[in-house]
Structure formats: structure tokens, C-alpha cells
N, C-alpha and C positions, 0 to 999 in steps of 0.2 A: 198146115201141113207141115210135116217134119220130113225133109229130103235128105238121102245118107249117100255119099259117095266114098269108095274109096281106092286109091290110088297105091299098087303094089309095087314092090319090089322097085323103087326109087334107088338109084346109086349111089347113096350118102348115108352115113352115118347117121341114126337117128338122133344122138348126139347133139350135131350141127344141125339137124331139121328143128327140133324144138326150139333153140334160141329163135326162130322165125316164126313158129306156130305158137310160141307164147307173146308174141308182140301181136296179131291176129285177132285173139281168141275175145270173142262177145263183139267184136264190131261189128257196125254193118259191111254188107258185100262190098258196095260202092268205097267207102273208107277203107276199107282192107287190101282191096286191089290197087287204091291209088296209092297205101302205103308201101305194097310189096314192090310197085312198078319202080321205084327209087331206089331199092335195097339192089347193091351190088353183087350180092350172093346168090348163087347158081341156084341154092336151094329156096332162094323167094320165088324164082321162075317156075320150080314143080310146083312150089305151094299153091301159087297164082294160078296154075292149070288147074289144080282141083278145086278152089275155090268158083271158078269161071266154070265150072263142069256142073257142078251143084246147083249153080243160079240158071245156069241154061235148062235143066232138068227141071229144076222146081216150075220155069217159065212155059217148059213147052209140054211137061205132063200134067201139072196142075193147075195151069194158067194164073200161076201167083206173079205177079209185077215186078220185077226184078229189083225196083228201088225199095222195096217194103222188106226185102230178105237181110235177116241178122245169122251171123255165125253164132250157134247156141253152144258146140264141140266142135273141138278139133285137136287131133291127137297124131303124135307121130310114134309109131310103135316099131319095134324090129322087128328085121326080116330075116331072109336068110344070109349064110355068110359064108363068104367063099374061100376057102382054106387052102393057102398056097406054100411053099416054104423055099426058106434061102439058106444057102448054105454058109457055115460060119467056120472060123477057124477051128482048127485041130479035129476035123470029121464030124463035128456038131454041124446041126440045121436050129434055125428058128424061125418060128411061124409070121407068115402073114394073115391078117384075117382082114378081107374087105368085106364091110359089113354093109348091109343094106335098110330100107324103112319103110312101112307101109305107112300112108298119110290118111286119115279117116276125118271127114268134113259133115257135118250136120248143119242144116241152114233150114232156119222156120219163119214164117212172117210175123214182122214185128207187131 
């Protein structure tokens, strides 16, 4: 049974989250969590939280043992962008774009 979990509006740009997501794609859940626990990036903590949630949903809702789960698909897509402006010289402004991301995890019994 495939279990899908989506974490929306994580306060990091998707470009930074994709670096972490690409490392755990296709791994077993236990191996992925071990890999993510040793990464210093805040994005690794956010991705680990989503992977744990997917494993817990599979275990509690579908009685799938967590040792048999594998990450089938994991994506980091672009979320909302907060737009702020900073004053510049000579009466001009420049934009500040605070990007967010959505992380989608799909786990399945191996």
C-alpha cells in the first residue's frame, strides 16, 4: 500500500531542500532517517519529520511494519513566496523574495 504525506509551506527555498531530498530518494526509511540525522542542515530536519510522519501513517493506518518501508518518491516543490521590498539609493526599491516549499513523500512496502 502506498502512503502519501505532504508537508506544506516549509520556510526554506525548494532549491536548498532538493539537495537533501535527492540524497534519500529510493532508500529504506530507516536508512534515510539515519542519513538525515547526521546532516547539519535545517532542511534535513524538516525532511526527516515528513519521512517519520509517512512511516507512522503507514504503520498505524495500514498495519505495515516500518522496517519494510521504502521511499518510492520524494519531491520538493515550490510553495508560496512572500514578497518584501528594501529601499535602495536614488529613490528605488529592490525586492526580497522569501521562498517556501512543499515536500511530498510516497512510501511503500518493499
